[in-house]
C-alpha positions as CSV (number, residue, x, y, z in Angstrom):
1,M,122.3,94.6,84.4
2,E,123.0,93.8,88.0
3,L,124.7,96.6,89.8
4,T,125.7,96.1,93.4
5,V,126.3,98.8,95.9
6,Q,129.0,97.9,98.4
7,I,130.9,99.5,101.3
8,A,134.1,100.9,99.8
9,S,137.4,99.6,101.2
10,K,141.1,99.5,100.5
11,K,140.7,97.6,97.2
12,H,138.7,100.7,95.9
13,F,141.5,103.2,96.6
14,I,142.6,103.0,92.9
15,Y,139.3,104.6,91.8
16,A,139.6,107.8,93.9
17,Q,140.9,110.0,91.1
18,S,138.3,108.8,88.7
19,I,135.5,109.5,91.2
20,C,136.9,113.1,91.8
21,T,136.9,113.7,88.0
22,M,133.4,112.3,87.6
23,M,132.2,114.7,90.4
24,E,133.8,117.7,88.8
25,E,132.5,116.9,85.3
26,A,128.9,116.5,86.7
27,A,129.1,119.9,88.5
28,K,130.2,121.6,85.2
29,V,127.3,120.0,83.3
30,R,124.8,121.1,85.9
31,G,126.3,124.5,86.2
32,T,126.3,124.3,89.9
33,G,129.1,123.9,92.4
34,I,130.1,120.9,94.4
35,A,132.3,120.6,97.4
36,K,135.6,119.7,95.8
37,R,137.3,116.7,97.3
38,T,140.8,115.3,96.7
39,P,141.5,111.7,96.0
40,E,143.3,111.5,99.4
41,Y,140.1,112.7,101.1
42,L,138.0,110.0,99.4
43,I,140.6,107.4,100.2
44,R,140.3,108.3,103.9
45,K,136.5,107.9,103.7
46,M,137.0,104.5,102.2
47,E,139.6,103.5,104.8
48,E,137.2,104.5,107.6
49,G,134.3,102.5,106.1
50,K,132.3,105.7,105.5
51,A,131.7,105.3,101.7
52,V,129.7,103.2,99.3
53,I,130.7,102.4,95.7
54,V,129.4,100.7,92.6
55,V,132.0,99.3,90.3
56,H,131.2,97.9,86.8
57,E,133.7,96.5,84.3
58,D,136.6,97.7,86.5
59,A,135.4,101.3,86.7
60,P,133.6,103.3,89.4
61,I,130.1,104.2,88.2
62,G,128.6,105.3,91.5
63,F,129.7,106.7,94.9
64,C,128.7,108.5,98.1
65,Y,130.3,109.1,101.4
66,I,129.5,110.1,105.0
67,E,130.7,113.2,106.8
68,S,130.0,114.0,110.5
69,W,129.6,117.5,112.0
70,G,129.0,119.2,115.3
71,G,130.5,116.4,117.4
72,Q,128.7,113.7,115.4
73,Q,125.3,115.2,116.2
74,Y,124.8,115.8,112.4
75,V,125.7,113.5,109.5
76,A,125.7,114.4,105.8
77,N,125.6,111.9,102.9
78,S,127.8,113.8,100.5
79,G,129.3,113.5,97.0
80,L,126.5,111.4,95.5
81,I,127.5,110.7,91.9
82,V,126.4,108.3,89.2
83,H,128.3,108.0,85.9
84,P,126.2,109.6,83.1
85,D,126.1,106.3,81.1
86,Y,124.4,104.5,84.1
87,R,121.7,107.1,84.9
88,G,118.1,106.1,84.6
89,Y,118.6,102.6,86.2
90,G,117.6,103.6,89.7
91,L,121.3,103.5,90.8
92,A,121.2,106.8,92.7
93,K,118.3,105.6,94.8
94,K,120.2,102.3,95.6
95,I,123.3,104.3,96.6
96,K,121.3,106.8,98.7
97,K,119.5,103.9,100.5
98,A,122.8,102.1,101.2
99,I,124.6,105.2,102.5
100,F,121.6,106.1,104.6
101,K,121.5,102.6,106.1
102,L,125.3,102.8,106.8
103,S,124.9,106.3,108.4
104,R,122.1,105.0,110.7
105,K,124.3,102.1,111.7
106,K,127.4,104.2,112.4
107,Y,125.6,107.2,113.9
108,P,122.2,105.9,115.2
109,N,121.3,109.1,117.1
110,A,122.6,111.7,114.6
111,K,120.4,113.9,112.4
112,I,121.1,113.2,108.8
113,F,121.0,116.2,106.5
114,G,121.9,117.4,103.0
115,I,121.6,120.4,100.8
116,T,120.8,119.9,97.1
117,T,119.4,121.6,94.0
118,S,118.6,118.2,92.5
119,L,114.9,117.3,92.3
120,P,115.6,113.5,92.0
121,V,117.7,113.6,95.1
122,M,115.0,115.5,97.0
123,K,112.5,112.8,96.0
124,I,114.8,110.1,97.2
125,N,115.5,111.9,100.5
126,S,111.7,112.3,101.0
127,E,111.2,108.6,100.5
128,L,113.9,108.0,103.2
129,G,112.0,110.2,105.7
130,Y,113.9,113.5,105.2
131,K,111.9,116.8,105.6
132,P,112.6,120.1,103.9
133,V,114.0,122.5,106.5
134,T,115.5,126.0,106.8
135,F,119.3,126.2,107.0
136,S,119.0,127.2,110.6
137,E,118.0,123.6,111.4
138,L,121.2,122.2,109.9
139,T,124.7,122.1,111.4
140,T,126.4,125.3,112.4
141,D,129.8,123.7,111.9
142,D,131.9,126.1,109.8
143,E,133.8,123.3,108.3
144,F,130.6,122.0,106.6
145,W,129.8,125.4,105.1
146,K,133.3,125.9,103.9
147,G,132.5,123.1,101.4
148,C,130.1,125.5,99.7
149,Q,133.0,127.8,98.8
150,S,133.6,126.1,95.4
151,C,129.9,126.6,94.4
152,R,129.1,129.4,91.9
153,N,126.3,130.5,94.2
154,Y,128.4,130.9,97.3
155,D,128.0,134.7,97.3
156,I,124.2,134.2,97.9
157,L,125.0,132.1,101.0
158,V,127.4,134.7,102.3
159,R,125.1,137.6,101.6
160,T,122.2,135.9,103.5
161,E,124.5,135.0,106.4
162,R,123.9,131.3,105.7
163,K,120.1,131.6,106.1
164,Y,119.3,130.4,102.5
165,C,120.7,129.8,99.1
166,L,119.5,128.0,95.9
167,C,119.9,124.6,97.6
168,T,117.1,123.1,99.6
169,G,118.0,121.8,103.1
170,M,116.7,118.4,104.0
171,L,116.8,116.7,107.4
172,Y,116.2,113.2,108.8
173,D,115.7,113.4,112.6
174,P,115.8,109.8,114.1
175,L,114.0,111.2,117.2
176,A,111.2,113.0,115.2
177,K,108.6,110.3,115.8
178,A,109.4,110.0,119.5
179,K,109.2,113.8,119.8
180,A,105.9,114.0,117.9
181,K,104.4,111.2,120.1
182,A,105.6,112.9,123.3
183,A,104.1,116.2,122.1
184,A,100.7,114.5,121.3
185,E,100.6,112.8,124.7
186,K,101.4,116.1,126.4
187,A,98.6,117.9,124.4
188,K,96.2,115.1,125.4
189,E,97.1,115.3,129.1
190,S,96.7,119.1,129.0
191,K,93.3,118.8,127.3
192,E,92.2,116.2,129.9
193,A,93.5,118.4,132.8
194,V,91.2,121.3,131.8
195,P,88.0,121.1,133.8
196,A,84.7,121.0,131.8
197,I,82.4,124.0,132.3
């Protein structure tokens, strides 16, 4: 079965309600919360070219969208969903790779982050270069954290003053390699500058 991930556009507006329903049903099955989005919100993401979709037999079976925070310093790939009948085909990985590539193209200098309780998503993120981080390394934008209000574990986040919850924070820093290289060069210079005894 050939399933193609494509950038969502106006022709996909008709699937917005189905996608919202799929997200809500998946959250109920997992017993976790998910930032609830309206069909209008998803349509706006499609209109802006900030979403990817997989359609099969005239129905949406996979979706993910981009949100930006903190003046576009941070980007989140949100709302990843695969229809239950199409899981186990590697579709989530294809969608994550496509939305990651789109995020890098639209926001080349932004840090890309996510929070999740899903082990498969953590594995995919690791393959893409994300690293586990504390919540303090993620955006401080209140609008992002408001999205957690519909989660059944939100009280934990509030009690800990957004320091931690049941989700794992993961971050891709496009400048991480450059920073590591600069730090290594500085350490080398410092070592060479110390006179031998």
